[in-house]
Backbone bond lengths (Angstrom), bond angles and torsions (degrees), N, CA, C in turn:
res aa  C-N    CA-C-N  psi(-1)  N-CA   C-N-CA  omega(-1)  CA-C   N-CA-C  phi
1 M - - - 1.455 - - 1.522 109.69 -
2 D 1.288 115.06 159.51 1.470 123.01 178.78 1.527 110.44 -63.15
3 D 1.327 116.02 143.07 1.461 121.26 179.48 1.516 112.91 -68.12
4 S 1.301 118.29 -15.81 1.466 121.87 -177.44 1.520 112.61 -106.06
5 V 1.326 117.12 30.81 1.459 121.14 179.36 1.528 109.08 -69.43
6 T 1.327 116.24 135.27 1.461 121.10 -179.03 1.533 109.65 -103.51
7 V 1.322 113.93 168.59 1.456 119.88 175.70 1.523 109.42 -58.70
8 A 1.328 118.18 -41.11 1.464 122.05 178.72 1.526 110.35 -60.78
9 D 1.329 117.73 -40.08 1.469 121.08 178.19 1.525 110.71 -61.28
10 L 1.327 116.45 -44.57 1.470 120.64 179.24 1.528 111.09 -64.73
11 K 1.320 116.52 -39.99 1.471 119.19 179.31 1.520 111.17 -63.31
12 K 1.337 117.45 -38.00 1.471 120.44 177.44 1.525 111.04 -62.00
13 L 1.332 115.85 -37.03 1.475 119.98 176.65 1.510 112.20 -68.90
14 L 1.336 117.11 -37.94 1.467 121.43 -171.71 1.523 113.98 -85.12
15 E 1.322 118.33 -27.47 1.460 121.58 -175.99 1.539 113.30 -53.49
16 P 1.336 118.72 -49.00 1.472 118.90 179.82 1.540 111.88 -62.59
17 M 1.327 117.09 -33.09 1.457 120.66 178.45 1.523 110.58 -66.30
18 F 1.338 117.76 -44.28 1.454 120.26 176.48 1.511 110.70 -61.11
19 D 1.344 117.30 -41.66 1.465 121.93 178.53 1.522 110.72 -59.39
20 A 1.328 115.96 -40.41 1.464 121.06 -176.25 1.520 112.97 -74.87
21 M 1.300 117.83 -31.39 1.475 122.02 -173.49 1.539 114.13 -92.34
22 L 1.316 117.52 -27.10 1.459 119.90 -174.72 1.525 110.99 -104.87
23 H 1.329 115.96 140.31 1.455 120.12 172.13 1.517 108.58 -67.71
24 D 1.327 116.86 158.21 1.455 120.92 -174.37 1.529 113.54 -54.46
25 H 1.322 117.66 -43.17 1.467 119.97 -178.80 1.531 111.10 -69.03
26 E 1.312 117.14 -28.87 1.475 121.22 175.81 1.525 109.89 -74.39
27 R 1.325 114.47 -45.48 1.469 120.93 -177.94 1.529 110.79 -60.35
28 A 1.322 116.63 -35.36 1.465 121.09 -179.91 1.530 111.58 -63.44
29 T 1.331 117.73 -22.81 1.470 120.21 -178.86 1.537 112.42 -100.09
30 L 1.324 117.66 -4.04 1.459 121.28 -176.14 1.516 111.71 -65.47
31 S 1.311 114.83 132.14 1.465 121.94 164.38 1.515 105.96 -133.30
32 Y 1.317 116.26 142.25 1.466 119.75 178.96 1.509 110.84 -151.14
33 H 1.318 115.32 157.48 1.458 121.71 177.38 1.517 107.94 -153.29
34 L 1.314 115.11 170.03 1.463 121.25 176.98 1.503 110.72 -105.14
35 E 1.320 115.43 141.34 1.460 123.90 174.10 1.523 107.38 -118.52
36 Q 1.308 116.37 148.65 1.451 121.04 -177.32 1.516 109.95 -142.17
37 R 1.311 115.77 142.21 1.460 121.38 176.59 1.532 108.14 -114.84
38 V 1.313 114.81 125.10 1.458 121.03 176.74 1.504 106.01 -121.40
39 G 1.328 117.72 108.72 1.457 121.64 -174.17 1.514 108.93 63.80
40 E 1.322 115.80 -122.41 1.470 120.68 178.26 1.512 112.00 -97.68
41 Q 1.336 117.94 3.02 1.456 121.62 -175.48 1.503 111.11 -100.41
42 W 1.352 116.43 131.28 1.452 123.04 174.82 1.514 109.23 -93.53
43 L 1.325 117.24 131.30 1.438 122.28 175.94 1.504 108.65 -115.00
44 G 1.305 118.35 131.34 1.456 121.12 178.24 1.499 114.44 93.85
45 D 1.339 118.29 -3.99 1.476 120.61 -178.18 1.540 110.28 -69.45
46 K 1.297 117.76 -50.08 1.465 120.96 -178.57 1.531 110.20 -88.78
47 E 1.315 116.63 -34.60 1.454 121.72 179.41 1.532 107.11 -134.51
48 P 1.324 118.49 127.61 1.456 121.08 -175.31 1.541 111.86 -59.35
49 L 1.326 115.24 150.99 1.464 119.52 172.93 1.511 108.52 -62.25
50 G 1.316 117.32 144.94 1.464 121.35 179.33 1.509 111.72 -79.23
51 D 1.323 116.26 159.82 1.458 120.96 -178.14 1.523 113.05 -59.35
52 D 1.315 118.51 -28.75 1.455 122.18 -177.70 1.528 112.69 -87.71
53 D 1.338 117.41 -8.32 1.466 120.30 179.95 1.535 109.98 -65.62
54 V 1.319 115.37 136.06 1.467 120.99 178.43 1.514 108.11 -85.27
55 V 1.317 115.36 133.67 1.451 121.56 178.63 1.516 106.75 -100.16
56 G 1.313 116.39 111.07 1.470 120.90 -177.72 1.524 109.98 -91.05
57 S 1.299 114.53 -166.87 1.469 119.96 -179.90 1.525 109.81 -84.29
58 T 1.297 114.96 60.62 1.460 122.88 177.22 1.526 108.99 -116.52
59 M 1.285 116.83 179.64 1.460 120.31 176.99 1.520 108.63 -76.85
60 T 1.321 116.20 112.37 1.458 123.04 -176.72 1.524 108.99 -128.78
61 W 1.329 115.63 138.70 1.452 121.69 179.55 1.523 109.90 -130.18
62 V 1.325 115.48 157.75 1.454 121.39 168.20 1.506 106.39 -101.47
63 R 1.304 117.99 128.93 1.475 123.64 175.78 1.532 107.53 -112.79
64 W 1.349 116.64 133.47 1.459 119.18 -179.08 1.522 111.53 -134.73
65 E 1.311 113.13 163.47 1.461 121.46 173.14 1.522 108.07 -138.34
66 V 1.323 115.57 128.75 1.460 122.53 179.18 1.514 107.49 -133.15
67 L 1.301 116.84 127.92 1.480 121.93 179.85 1.532 111.01 47.30
68 D 1.321 116.00 45.36 1.466 124.22 177.21 1.521 114.84 67.88
69 E 1.324 117.80 13.22 1.467 120.85 176.66 1.540 108.22 -112.60
70 E 1.330 115.68 133.79 1.456 121.46 -174.83 1.520 112.23 -102.15
71 G 1.309 114.80 145.38 1.441 121.07 176.30 1.522 109.83 -159.36
72 G 1.313 115.50 -171.98 1.448 118.29 -179.93 1.508 112.04 -175.04
73 S 1.308 114.07 172.00 1.461 121.10 -178.94 1.511 110.68 -88.99
74 A 1.303 113.56 168.84 1.469 120.27 166.44 1.529 107.28 -73.88
75 S 1.304 116.98 175.01 1.457 120.93 177.62 1.535 109.29 -58.27
76 L 1.325 115.61 133.35 1.455 120.49 -177.85 1.520 110.97 -74.85
77 D 1.337 115.33 136.88 1.464 120.95 176.52 1.526 107.37 -94.76
78 L 1.322 115.96 98.02 1.448 121.44 -177.82 1.524 112.47 -82.58
79 D 1.325 117.10 -2.68 1.476 120.60 179.00 1.527 111.52 -86.30
80 G 1.321 117.67 -16.08 1.449 121.57 179.56 1.522 111.10 -86.29
81 S 1.316 114.90 -171.72 1.470 120.26 179.26 1.526 109.78 -78.97
82 P 1.327 117.47 161.87 1.469 120.45 175.20 1.515 111.42 -57.47
83 E 1.320 117.02 -38.70 1.463 121.16 -179.23 1.528 111.17 -63.30
84 E 1.338 116.32 -41.57 1.468 120.47 178.97 1.533 110.80 -65.65
85 L 1.308 117.00 -38.67 1.456 121.30 178.46 1.539 110.05 -61.87
86 V 1.334 116.55 -48.96 1.460 120.67 -179.66 1.518 110.44 -62.97
87 E 1.307 119.03 -42.25 1.465 122.02 178.02 1.525 111.87 -60.72
88 A 1.321 116.95 -39.48 1.473 120.45 179.12 1.515 111.17 -66.36
89 V 1.330 117.78 -44.22 1.464 120.67 179.03 1.527 109.61 -67.52
90 Q 1.323 116.81 -37.78 1.471 120.74 177.41 1.522 110.32 -60.36
91 S 1.313 117.83 -43.14 1.461 121.55 178.45 1.519 111.42 -61.64
92 D 1.341 116.67 -41.45 1.463 120.47 177.98 1.532 110.58 -66.12
93 L 1.321 117.19 -39.48 1.468 120.77 177.61 1.531 110.25 -65.78
94 Q 1.317 116.52 -40.30 1.466 121.22 178.36 1.528 110.39 -59.29
95 D 1.328 117.39 -43.88 1.461 121.99 177.32 1.518 110.65 -63.12
96 F 1.334 116.39 -44.11 1.465 122.20 178.64 1.528 110.20 -58.11
97 I 1.339 117.62 -47.84 1.462 122.24 -177.65 1.515 109.23 -58.56
98 A 1.336 117.59 -43.44 1.461 121.74 -177.38 1.527 112.86 -66.09
99 E 1.320 116.52 -19.05 1.473 120.68 -178.85 1.505 113.76 -102.63
100 T 1.337 117.90 1.43 1.464 121.07 -178.52 1.519 111.79 -85.56
101 S 1.323 115.03 162.87 1.470 118.85 175.44 1.519 111.51 -72.63
102 F 1.313 118.24 -22.89 1.469 119.80 -177.49 1.517 112.98 -85.31
103 A 1.335 119.18 -13.26 1.458 121.78 179.50 1.508 112.06 -149.16
104 W 1.328 116.97 37.23 1.460 122.95 -175.35 1.516 111.35 -50.50
105 G 1.340 116.56 125.73 1.458 122.89 173.73 1.522 114.28 78.96
106 E 1.312 117.90 -0.44 1.451 120.61 -177.79 1.534 111.06 -84.05
107 L 1.320 115.89 119.50 1.470 120.13 176.52 1.537 106.75 -91.64
108 R 1.305 114.22 85.18 1.455 121.32 -170.98 1.529 111.57 -79.26
109 Q 1.305 115.02 134.91 1.462 122.18 174.85 1.540 108.86 -101.58
110 P 1.305 118.36 155.34 1.471 119.34 177.83 1.527 111.10 -63.70
111 R 1.339 115.90 142.75 1.453 120.87 177.18 1.525 110.22 -71.35
112 T 1.306 116.67 -36.56 1.461 123.44 174.15 1.504 107.30 -137.92
113 Q 1.284 118.25 154.15 1.460 119.49 179.57 1.499 110.79 -72.65
114 P 1.350 117.46 130.82 1.483 120.13 177.61 1.507 111.08 -68.12
């Protein structure tokens, strides 16, 4: 991926994946943001990174909340392709869904391909 990818760019990539993985009533409750660690400093933990913030090759995660349950992705691999990044976050979301009270044990597949 480009070294100048912004939070807004990542959200554009992830939105279709969230649409495909979450049922409408779940999607309606979704909130998410990106967190980033630069050295010993956490960015986005108390206040989400802004859409114009550039996400560099640092430790970056997607944090989400669906139906009052919180989860998140592993560290994003920004060196791979956009498709690989979306697939990795989708896999983490799939694991999260299977562990929630609203879809316990459900190995959910996307309704449409992101």
